[in-house]
Structure formats: structure tokens, C-alpha cells
C-alpha positions in Angstrom: -4.8 23.0 -6.2 -6.2 19.5 -6.9 -3.6 16.8 -6.5 -3.4 13.6 -8.5 -3.0 10.4 -6.5 -2.5 6.7 -7.5 -3.4 3.9 -5.1 -2.5 0.4 -6.0 -4.6 -2.5 -4.7 -7.3 0.1 -4.4 -10.4 -2.1 -5.0 -10.8 -3.5 -1.5 -9.8 -3.2 2.1 -7.1 -0.8 3.1 -6.5 0.4 -0.5 -10.1 1.2 -1.0 -10.2 3.1 2.4 -7.0 5.0 1.4 -8.6 6.0 -2.0 -11.8 7.2 -0.2 -9.7 9.2 2.3 -7.7 10.9 -0.3 -10.7 11.6 -2.5 -12.6 13.1 0.5 -9.6 15.4 0.9 -10.2 16.6 -2.6 -7.6 14.6 -4.5 -8.3 13.0 -7.9 -7.5 9.4 -7.3 -6.7 6.5 -9.7 -7.1 3.1 -8.1 -5.1 0.3 -9.7 -5.5 -3.5 -9.6 -6.0 -6.6 -11.7 -9.8 -7.0 -11.4 -11.7 -4.5 -13.4 -15.1 -5.3 -11.9 -13.8 -4.9 -8.3 -12.1 -1.6 -9.2 -15.3 -0.3 -10.9 -17.5 -1.2 -7.9 -15.1 0.5 -5.5 -14.9 3.7 -7.6 -18.7 3.9 -8.0 -19.2 3.4 -4.2 -16.6 6.1 -3.3 -17.9 8.6 -5.9 -21.5 8.0 -4.8 -20.6 8.7 -1.2 -18.8 11.9 -2.1 -21.3 13.1 -4.7 -18.4 13.7 -7.1 -16.5 11.7 -9.6 -13.0 11.9 -8.0 -12.0 8.2 -8.4 -11.2 6.5 -11.6 -9.7 3.0 -12.4 -6.8 1.4 -14.2 -6.2 -2.3 -14.6 -2.7 -3.6 -14.5 -0.5 -6.5 -13.4 2.1 -4.8 -11.4 4.5 -7.7 -11.5 4.8 -7.5 -15.3 7.3 -4.8 -16.4 5.7 -4.3 -19.7 2.3 -3.8 -18.2 3.7 -1.4 -15.7 5.3 0.6 -18.5 1.9 0.8 -20.2 0.2 1.8 -17.0 2.8 4.5 -16.3 2.4 6.0 -19.8 -1.3 6.2 -19.3 -1.1 7.7 -15.9 1.4 10.4 -16.8 -0.3 11.4 -19.9 -2.5 13.5 -17.6 0.4 15.3 -16.0 2.6 14.8 -12.9 1.7 12.5 -10.0 1.5 14.0 -6.5 0.9 11.0 -4.4 1.7 7.3 -5.0 0.4 4.8 -2.5 1.9 1.3 -3.1 -0.8 -0.8 -1.3 -0.9 -3.8 -3.6 0.4 -7.0 -1.9 -0.6 -10.0 0.1 0.5 -13.4 1.3 1.0 -15.4 -1.9 3.0 -18.4 -0.7 1.0 -21.7 -1.1 3.1 -23.9 1.1 4.1 -27.4 0.2 7.0 -29.8 0.7 10.4 -29.7 -0.9 12.7 -27.0 -2.2 10.7 -26.3 -5.3 7.7 -25.4 -3.3 9.8 -23.3 -0.9 11.3 -21.4 -3.8 7.9 -20.8 -5.4 6.5 -19.4 -2.2 9.3 -17.0 -1.6 9.3 -15.9 -5.2 5.6 -15.3 -5.1 5.7 -13.2 -2.0 8.7 -11.2 -3.3 6.9 -10.6 -6.7 3.6 -9.7 -5.1 4.9 -7.4 -2.4 8.2 -6.0 -3.6 8.1 -5.9 -7.4 4.6 -4.4 -7.4 6.0 -1.5 -5.4 9.4 -1.1 -6.9 8.4 -1.4 -10.6 5.6 1.2 -10.5 7.6 3.6 -8.3 10.6 3.4 -10.6 8.3 4.0 -13.7 6.5 7.0 -12.1 9.5 8.5 -10.3 10.5 10.9 -13.1 6.9 12.2 -13.1 6.5 12.8 -9.3 5.9 16.4 -8.3 9.0 18.2 -7.3 8.9 19.5 -4.6 6.0 17.9 -2.8 5.7 14.4 -4.2 4.7 11.7 -1.7 5.6 8.0 -2.0 4.0 5.6 0.5 4.6 1.9 0.8 2.3 -0.6 2.6 4.2 -3.0 4.9 3.0 -5.0 7.8 3.8 -5.8 11.4 5.1 -9.0 9.9 7.9 -7.0 8.3 9.1 -6.0 11.8 8.8 -9.2 13.8 8.9 -12.1 11.3 6.4 -14.4 9.5 8.4 -16.3 6.9 8.5 -15.2 3.2 5.7 -12.7 3.7 7.5 -10.9 6.5 10.8 -11.0 4.7 9.1 -9.4 1.6 7.6 -6.6 3.7 11.0 -6.1 5.5 12.6 -5.6 2.1 10.2 -2.7 1.5 11.7 -1.0 4.6 15.2 -1.1 3.2 14.0 0.0 -0.2 12.1 2.9 1.2 15.0 4.2 3.3 17.3 4.0 0.3 14.9 5.8 -2.0 14.1 8.4 0.7 17.7 9.5 0.8 18.1 9.7 -3.0 15.0 11.9 -3.6 15.0 14.0 -0.5 16.8 16.9 -2.2 13.9 17.0 -4.8 11.4 17.5 -2.0 9.9 14.0 -2.4 9.2 12.0 0.8 9.2 8.2 1.0 7.6 6.4 3.9 6.1 3.1 4.9 2.9 2.3 6.9 3.0 -1.0 8.8 -0.4 -2.1 10.0 -1.1 -4.8 12.6 -4.3 -6.9 12.8 -6.9 -5.4 10.4 -9.3 -8.3 9.7 -11.7 -6.4 7.4 -9.5 -7.1 4.4 -9.1 -9.8 1.7 -5.8 -10.7 3.3 -7.7 -12.6 6.0 -10.4 -14.1 3.8 -10.8 -17.8 4.8 -8.3 -17.6 7.7 -10.3 -15.8 10.4 -10.9 -18.7 12.8 -12.0 -18.1 16.3 -8.6 -19.2 17.5 -6.8 -16.8 15.1 -8.9 -13.9 16.2 -8.4 -14.5 19.9 -4.7 -15.0 19.5 -4.3 -11.8 17.6 -6.4 -9.8 20.0 -4.4 -11.1 23.0 -1.4 -9.4 21.6 -3.0 -5.9 21.3 -2.9 -3.7 24.4 -5.7 -1.6 23.1 -7.8 -4.7 23.0 -9.4 -4.6 19.5 -8.4 -5.0 15.9 -7.8 -2.1 13.6 -9.9 -0.8 10.7 -9.0 0.0 7.2 -10.1 3.6 7.9 -7.6 3.9 10.7 -4.7 2.8 8.5 -6.0 5.1 5.7 -5.8 8.0 8.2 -2.1 7.3 8.7 -1.5 7.2 5.0 -3.4 10.4 4.6 -1.1 12.2 7.0 2.0 10.9 5.2 0.5 12.0 1.9 -0.4 15.5 3.1 1.6 18.7 2.8 1.9 18.6 6.6 4.3 15.6 6.4 6.9 17.5 4.3 9.6 16.9 7.0 8.7 13.2 7.5 10.7 10.8 5.3 12.4 7.4 5.5 10.1 6.3 8.3 8.0 3.2 9.2 4.8 4.3 10.8 3.2 1.5 12.8 -0.5 1.3 13.2 -1.1 -1.7 15.4 -2.9 -0.9 18.7 0.4 -1.3 20.6 1.0 -4.9 19.5 4.6 -3.9 18.7 6.2 -0.9 20.4 8.9 1.4 19.5 10.5 -0.3 16.5 10.7 1.1 13.0 
């Protein structure tokens, strides 16, 4: 049976790699984001590589409740959803002095990382396959060891996922989080990859190299698979050993 999967932030980086992984496994995948052209390019590239049209696109602002409702109605018109990968997010705080700037930064990171996940999941939850549905959130090593408003927002996803995992377990739906470490080939690091940053990050990784979007996608692929039916409420770290034994 062909499964239906939704991947947010699917136009670039880890989200694109996740979409490609799921599509290669035979799933029909909808990639969601705000930039239509970026989504279209990603879908075309993945479909061309597979020689099959398994990836389609849907534009939406996942911080806007009304837009999420519109998106959910369009997605569920085609039936139930088997896999939901909440990959959309980023570091949105702009910095600045004063309380107003601090508040703006924290709110931006919360909206961009937490609301984008919670709103779409809530809207699609009644339409998740029962049993067998898979919900996967994308966190970060920052959610386990700090990093200001961005780390706090990612940590909030951990508490949310554990709560949701408990509430839907009886329906046969699993809820897990993947927390990647240093994966430079993403838009997250655009304009910030100085030589000092790279050397500092690599010094923290026992394996001695950065990760790749495909390696994170493989972890997501496992959690999305039927083989992960007894794995729920977990934080799966993919970080080359930069942070051990916490989750």
C-alpha cells in the first residue's frame, strides 16, 4: 500500500532529504513551505531522480492558523495522512538591545519552531491513519544543551511530543523527535559558516566530521517506517557523538 506523507520545510536541506528518502521508499510525499519556486524546484529534482512523480507541493504559512486550516483541508481531501514530518523551523531571532528586541526574538523562535509544528499537527491529527500513523518533529542538539531562544523553542517540542505520544498511543500513532547536531549543508547555516565556527563545531564531534541531510533523513525514515511501531515519545539524536546519552 502506498502511504501519504507530509514534510514541512521540504524545499531545502534536511526537509528535502527527508522527502527524497520517503519518496524513494515508495511514499507519495507533499512538501510544504512558504516559497513556491523553491518547493517546485525540489519536487522536480526528486521526481527526476526517481523517474516517477511522487512528490507534490503545497504553499502555506504554518504560523498562521487560518492558512494551516486551509492547508489541512486541501491535504485531507485526498484521504488520511500516514506520515507527518514537522521539519519547518530555524533561528529567527534577530538580536538587538532592550526588552522589546528580546521579546521579539523569543516570540519569533517560538512561532517559527513550535507553532509551525503544533498547529499543523493539531489540524491533521483527526486525519492520521489509525493504527500506523507517524508524527515526527525536528528538533536540534540545541534543544538538549542550550542556545537561547532557539534552544528553548526546540526543547519545547520535546515536552510537546512526549505529551502527544501518550495521548495517541492507544490509537497506534507514534510521536517522536529527531535532534540533529552540526549539519552545515542547510539554509540554517547560510552566512554563518566561518572558519572559526566550523572548527569549533568539529572539535566537539568525536566522529570528527559534520553530518549530512541524508543521514538525518535516514533517522526520520526509520521513525516513519512500520518497523518503528514500538518506538514512541523518544528523542533520537543524530550528532556524531557531540552529545551522548541524553534524550
